[in-house]
C-alpha positions in Angstrom: 56.2 -87.8 -21.4 59.1 -87.5 -20.5 62.8 -88.4 -21.9 65.7 -89.1 -20.5 68.2 -90.1 -23.3 71.1 -92.8 -22.5 73.9 -90.6 -23.4 72.8 -87.7 -23.0 71.3 -85.5 -25.7 74.7 -84.8 -27.5 75.5 -87.9 -27.3 72.0 -89.7 -29.1 72.5 -87.3 -31.8 75.9 -88.9 -32.3 74.5 -92.1 -32.1 71.5 -91.2 -34.6 73.8 -89.0 -37.5 76.5 -92.1 -37.4 73.3 -94.6 -37.8 71.9 -92.7 -40.7 75.4 -91.9 -42.4 76.0 -95.7 -42.7 72.2 -96.2 -44.9 72.1 -93.0 -46.7 75.7 -93.8 -48.3 74.8 -96.9 -49.5 71.2 -95.7 -50.6 72.9 -93.1 -53.0 75.2 -95.6 -54.0 72.6 -98.0 -54.9 73.6 -100.7 -53.4 70.4 -102.9 -52.8 67.3 -102.3 -53.3 66.5 -98.9 -51.9 63.4 -99.8 -50.3 65.4 -101.6 -47.6 67.9 -98.8 -46.9 65.0 -96.3 -46.4 63.2 -98.9 -44.4 66.9 -98.6 -42.1 66.6 -95.3 -41.9 63.3 -95.9 -39.8 64.3 -98.7 -37.8 67.3 -95.9 -36.4 64.6 -93.4 -35.8 62.9 -96.0 -33.9 66.2 -96.9 -32.5 66.6 -93.4 -31.7 63.2 -92.6 -29.6 63.8 -96.3 -27.4 67.6 -94.4 -26.3 65.8 -91.0 -25.5 63.7 -93.7 -22.7 60.2 -92.0 -23.1 58.4 -92.4 -20.2 55.5 -91.0 -17.8 55.0 -89.6 -14.6 52.4 -91.3 -12.2 51.7 -89.7 -8.9 52.0 -93.2 -6.4 50.3 -93.3 -3.1 52.5 -95.0 -0.5 51.4 -95.6 3.3 54.2 -94.9 6.0 54.3 -95.1 10.4 54.8 -91.4 11.4 54.2 -90.4 15.3 51.6 -88.9 16.2 53.1 -85.6 16.8 54.5 -82.4 15.4 57.5 -81.1 17.1 58.5 -77.4 16.6 62.3 -75.6 17.6 61.9 -72.0 17.9 65.7 -71.0 17.8 67.0 -67.6 18.1 69.5 -66.4 15.7 70.2 -63.3 17.2 73.9 -61.7 17.1 74.2 -62.8 21.0 73.6 -65.9 20.5 77.2 -65.9 19.4 78.4 -64.8 22.9 80.8 -66.8 24.1 79.8 -68.0 27.7 78.7 -71.7 26.9 80.9 -74.7 28.0 84.0 -72.4 28.5 84.1 -69.6 25.6 82.1 -71.2 22.9 79.3 -69.6 21.7 75.7 -69.9 22.7 74.5 -71.6 19.7 77.1 -74.4 19.7 75.3 -75.4 22.6 71.7 -74.9 20.9 72.8 -77.3 18.0 73.6 -80.1 20.5 70.6 -80.2 22.4 68.4 -80.2 19.5 70.2 -83.0 17.9 70.0 -84.6 21.1 66.1 -83.9 21.8 65.5 -85.5 18.1 67.1 -88.7 19.0 64.4 -88.5 21.4 61.6 -88.8 18.8 61.8 -90.7 16.6 59.4 -91.3 13.3 58.0 -87.7 14.6 57.9 -84.8 12.3 60.4 -82.0 13.1 60.1 -78.7 11.9 62.8 -75.4 12.7 61.7 -72.1 13.7 64.2 -69.0 13.5 63.9 -66.0 14.7 66.1 -62.8 14.8 65.1 -59.4 13.7 62.2 -61.4 11.8 61.3 -64.5 12.0 61.2 -67.8 9.2 60.6 -71.2 8.6 64.1 -73.2 8.4 62.3 -76.4 7.9 59.4 -77.4 7.4 57.7 -80.6 9.3 59.4 -83.4 7.7 59.9 -86.8 9.1 63.7 -86.6 7.7 65.9 -86.9 10.5 68.8 -86.6 8.4 67.8 -83.4 6.5 67.0 -82.0 9.8 70.7 -82.1 11.2 72.1 -81.2 8.2 69.7 -78.0 8.6 71.0 -77.7 11.7 74.6 -77.8 11.2 74.3 -74.4 9.0 72.5 -72.4 11.2 74.4 -68.8 12.2 73.1 -65.9 14.3 72.2 -63.1 12.6 75.0 -60.3 11.6 74.5 -57.5 14.3 75.3 -55.0 10.6 72.0 -57.0 9.8 70.3 -56.2 13.3 67.0 -54.0 14.1 66.8 -55.6 17.5 64.5 -58.0 18.0 61.8 -59.5 20.1 61.9 -62.5 22.5 58.3 -63.4 20.8 59.2 -62.5 17.1 58.5 -66.4 16.0 55.0 -66.2 17.5 53.1 -64.9 14.3 55.6 -67.7 12.2 54.7 -70.6 15.2 51.0 -69.8 15.0 50.5 -69.9 10.7 52.8 -73.1 11.1 50.4 -74.4 13.6 47.3 -74.2 11.8 48.7 -75.3 8.2 49.6 -78.4 9.5 47.0 -78.9 12.3 44.5 -78.9 8.8 47.0 -82.3 7.7 47.6 -84.0 11.0 44.7 -82.9 13.7 44.9 -85.6 16.0 48.9 -85.4 16.6 50.6 -84.0 19.2 51.9 -80.6 19.4 55.1 -80.3 21.0 57.3 -76.4 21.2 60.2 -76.2 22.2 62.2 -72.6 22.8 65.9 -72.1 22.6 67.2 -68.5 24.0 69.0 -66.3 26.0 66.3 -63.9 26.8 67.4 -60.5 25.3 65.2 -58.6 24.2 66.5 -55.4 22.7 63.1 -53.5 20.8 61.2 -50.8 22.3 58.0 -52.8 22.5 57.2 -55.1 25.2 57.3 -58.7 24.5 54.1 -60.5 23.2 51.9 -62.7 25.1 52.0 -65.9 24.3 49.1 -67.0 26.7 47.5 -68.3 23.6 49.5 -71.2 22.6 49.4 -72.8 25.9 45.7 -74.8 25.4 47.2 -75.6 21.8 50.6 -77.3 22.9 50.5 -80.1 24.7 54.5 -80.3 25.7 57.6 -78.7 25.3 60.0 -76.5 26.9 62.0 -73.4 26.9 65.7 -73.5 27.5 68.2 -70.5 28.0 71.8 -70.2 26.9 74.3 -67.9 28.5 75.4 -66.4 32.5 75.3 -63.6 34.0 78.4 -62.5 33.6 77.9 -62.5 29.9 80.4 -63.4 26.7 81.9 -61.6 24.1 79.9 -62.1 20.8 82.1 -62.9 17.8 80.8 -62.5 14.2 81.7 -63.7 11.0 82.3 -60.6 8.7 82.5 -59.9 4.8 85.7 -60.7 2.7 87.1 -57.2 2.9 84.7 -55.0 5.3 85.6 -52.2 7.0 89.6 -52.5 5.8 91.4 -49.9 5.3 95.0 -49.5 3.0 97.9 -49.3 5.4 95.5 -50.7 8.3 95.4 -54.5 9.4 92.6 -55.9 8.9 90.5 -57.2 11.7 90.0 -61.0 10.1 93.4 -61.0 10.1 93.9 -60.1 13.9 91.3 -62.6 15.0 89.3 -59.5 16.5 86.0 -59.8 15.0 83.8 -59.1 17.9 81.2 -57.0 17.8 81.9 -53.6 19.5 79.8 -51.1 21.8 79.3 -47.4 21.4 82.6 -47.2 22.7 84.8 -49.0 20.5 84.8 -52.2 23.4 83.8 -55.5 22.9 80.1 -55.7 23.4 79.2 -58.2 26.7 76.0 -60.1 26.5 74.0 -61.5 29.2 71.0 -64.6 29.6 67.6 -62.4 30.7 66.5 -65.3 32.4 63.0 -63.4 34.0 62.3 -63.3 29.9 62.6 -66.8 29.5 60.5 -67.9 32.2 58.5 -65.1 31.6 57.7 -67.3 27.7 57.8 -71.0 29.7 54.9 -69.4 31.9 52.5 -68.2 28.7 53.6 -71.8 27.0 52.5 -74.0 29.9 55.6 -75.4 29.9 59.0 -75.9 32.3 62.3 -73.5 31.9 65.6 -75.2 32.3 68.9 -73.4 32.4 71.5 -75.1 29.6 75.2 -75.5 29.9 77.2 -78.4 29.0 77.8 -80.4 32.5 74.4 -82.1 32.2 72.5 -83.8 28.9 68.9 -82.6 28.0 67.7 -86.4 28.4 68.3 -85.5 32.5 65.8 -82.3 32.5 63.3 -83.0 29.8 62.1 -86.8 28.5 59.9 -87.2 25.7 56.9 -89.1 26.3 55.6 -91.9 24.3 53.9 -91.4 21.4 51.7 -94.1 19.4 52.3 -94.4 15.4 50.0 -94.0 12.5 49.8 -95.5 9.3 49.3 -92.5 7.0 49.0 -92.1 3.6 51.4 -90.4 1.4 50.9 -88.7 -1.9 52.6 -86.4 -4.5 55.2 -88.7 -5.2 56.2 -88.9 -8.8 57.6 -92.0 -10.7 58.4 -92.7 -14.3 56.9 -95.0 -15.6 59.4 -95.8 -18.9 58.5 -97.4 -22.5 61.7 -97.5 -24.4 61.0 -101.5 -24.7 58.4 -100.5 -26.9 60.3 -99.0 -29.9 62.8 -101.7 -29.3 60.4 -104.7 -30.0 60.3 -103.0 -33.5 63.8 -102.8 -33.9 64.4 -106.3 -32.8 62.0 -107.6 -35.5 63.5 -105.6 -38.2 67.2 -107.3 -36.7 65.3 -110.9 -37.0 63.8 -109.5 -40.5 67.8 -108.8 -42.1 68.8 -111.9 -40.6 66.4 -113.8 -43.0 67.3 -111.7 -46.0 70.7 -112.7 -45.1 69.8 -116.2 -44.9 67.7 -116.1 -48.6 70.9 -114.0 -50.2 73.7 -116.6 -48.8 71.0 -119.7 -50.1 71.3 -117.8 -53.6 74.6 -117.4 -53.8 75.8 -121.0 -53.2 72.7 -122.0 -56.1 74.8 -120.0 -58.1 78.5 -121.8 -57.2 79.3 -124.3 -60.4 79.5 -128.1 -59.2 82.9 -129.1 -58.7 84.3 -132.0 -61.1 80.7 -131.2 -63.3 82.2 -132.5 -66.2 84.4 -135.1 -65.6 83.6 -138.3 -67.9 81.5 -135.8 -70.3 81.6 -135.8 -74.2 84.8 -134.0 -75.7 
């Protein structure tokens, strides 16, 4: 059972305390039959129960139409994705976000998921048909800080993708699988990239999108307030010179590695496309049309409220009080002396 008090627990306590006081004081003074005041106290308790809004949680099953496809967005969030060589001096990740939102519009009613990878990989957004939530998750994507980076692999997201696909395949075995990869191809760990050829038979559609230029760009990153700030020395944040620097102290330059990106596309069996701000993503990729299926969704919890049951008793007592009042009024009128009752009588 659940309770959601109408005025909150504190407000409910004040109301009940006030009503009980109005009953206890006349009861002590013996203003009228005591049993009636005790009954009124009981009614106050019943009213308190009604105002607490008792209810029972109920799991409901609904049916909704879904597009029969699961779309995974693998997003490179390494420090290099902050490189400012997209559409002039914008960060690469800004281009990724723009393309992700445009692609999502091509998949109405489809379940979408976001997997980010840098030093490690994680699911930033599980599969959901809530495209508004997807857009919110895209909006907060940000590159990893270089201070937290220990190098990154372009295939870091492989294990996470494999786990998500196996789990979700059990839930929707007939759904098509679409995988999009967004990155710059920079591989900064000693081990070689993993082969993703095993994914090819499990993927129905997708593409690899590359961001960056051969000239490269400097990487700006946000720093914690007060980081690397010495007394008497101007903070980098104050000057706006908060760029990642190399071993010589110069701003580091990140360039795209398209050979790595093309290798991933070849393993997945999908096309590779270099992205810039000059063309819309619809010019290089158009989503196929998928059938919609009626899907049962369990586990949505609603609450059936039963505040009306104690209210019936309260209204019943109010009706009884009205009867008592009418009877008392009739009794008092019968006790009044009749006007002119002795006119013409005996002296």
